[in-house]
C-alpha positions as CSV (number, residue, x, y, z in Angstrom):
1,K,88.5,165.4,138.6
2,A,89.1,166.2,142.3
3,T,87.3,163.1,143.6
4,N,90.4,161.5,141.5
5,E,92.7,163.7,143.0
6,A,91.7,163.1,146.7
7,E,91.4,159.3,145.6
8,V,95.4,159.8,144.4
9,E,96.6,162.2,147.4
10,I,94.9,159.2,149.7
11,R,96.3,156.3,147.8
12,E,100.4,157.9,148.3
13,K,99.4,158.4,151.5
14,L,98.9,155.4,152.3
15,T,102.3,154.4,150.3
16,E,104.2,155.9,151.9
17,K,103.2,154.0,155.5
18,Q,104.2,150.7,153.6
19,I,107.3,152.3,151.7
20,E,108.7,152.5,155.8
21,M,108.0,148.6,156.6
22,L,109.2,147.7,152.6
23,K,113.0,147.7,154.7
24,E,113.5,144.4,155.6
25,V,110.8,142.5,152.9
26,K,112.1,139.8,150.8
27,I,109.7,138.5,148.2
28,V,110.2,135.0,146.7
29,L,108.4,134.5,143.1
30,H,109.1,131.2,141.5
31,K,110.0,130.8,137.5
32,K,110.3,129.0,134.8
33,G,113.5,129.7,133.5
34,N,116.7,128.0,131.2
35,E,119.8,126.2,132.4
36,K,121.3,129.3,132.8
37,G,119.1,131.0,134.8
38,H,117.3,133.1,131.9
39,L,113.6,133.5,132.5
40,F,111.3,132.6,129.9
41,E,109.6,135.8,130.7
42,K,110.6,139.0,132.3
43,I,109.0,140.0,135.9
44,H,106.6,142.6,135.9
45,P,105.3,144.9,138.6
46,E,102.5,143.9,138.6
47,E,103.2,140.5,139.8
48,I,105.9,141.6,142.3
49,S,103.1,144.3,143.4
50,I,100.5,141.0,143.9
51,A,103.5,139.0,145.3
52,L,104.3,141.9,148.0
53,K,100.2,142.0,149.1
54,E,100.7,138.1,149.3
55,Q,104.2,137.8,150.7
56,A,104.6,140.6,153.5
57,R,100.9,142.2,153.3
58,I,102.6,145.4,152.3
59,E,100.0,146.7,149.2
60,I,102.1,148.9,146.8
61,N,100.5,150.2,143.6
62,P,102.2,149.0,140.7
63,E,102.6,152.5,139.1
64,F,104.7,152.7,142.7
65,L,107.6,150.5,141.7
66,A,110.5,151.0,139.9
67,I,112.7,148.3,138.4
68,E,115.8,149.5,137.8
69,K,116.8,146.8,134.2
70,P,114.1,144.4,133.8
71,I,114.0,141.2,136.2
72,K,114.9,138.6,133.5
73,E,117.1,135.8,135.5
74,I,117.5,134.0,138.8
75,G,118.7,135.3,141.6
76,E,118.3,138.2,143.8
77,H,117.3,141.7,142.6
78,T,116.3,144.9,144.0
79,V,113.0,146.5,143.3
80,I,112.5,150.1,144.3
81,A,109.0,151.7,145.3
82,K,108.9,155.7,145.0
83,V,106.3,158.2,146.6
84,G,107.2,161.7,145.8
85,K,109.8,162.2,148.2
86,N,109.4,159.3,149.4
87,R,111.6,156.1,148.4
88,G,111.9,152.2,149.9
89,E,114.0,149.2,148.4
90,F,113.2,145.9,149.0
91,K,114.7,141.8,147.5
92,V,112.7,140.3,144.8
93,V,114.6,136.7,144.7
94,V,113.9,134.7,142.0
95,E,114.0,131.3,141.9
96,A,114.1,128.4,139.3
97,E,110.3,127.0,138.8
98,N,110.5,122.9,138.7
């Protein structure tokens, strides 16, 4: 149990530093949607976490990502990363897949 708590604490400290780097980040995802801009499936925090790692080289566990309302449409959305008292925001841009 102590090992798990130590791991969580280390992960949170690393995430806190990365939250500072989020301010200027914009992640782009390409998804299939209909002609009205609605996506066929919503975007999950896990998917955003992977894109954040690939595109911005920032690793934030999906459990620390908060999406105010489900991302189900093409366009720009704000995602919040919260770890303890630290909070950061970044943009997720969803573009239509050809």
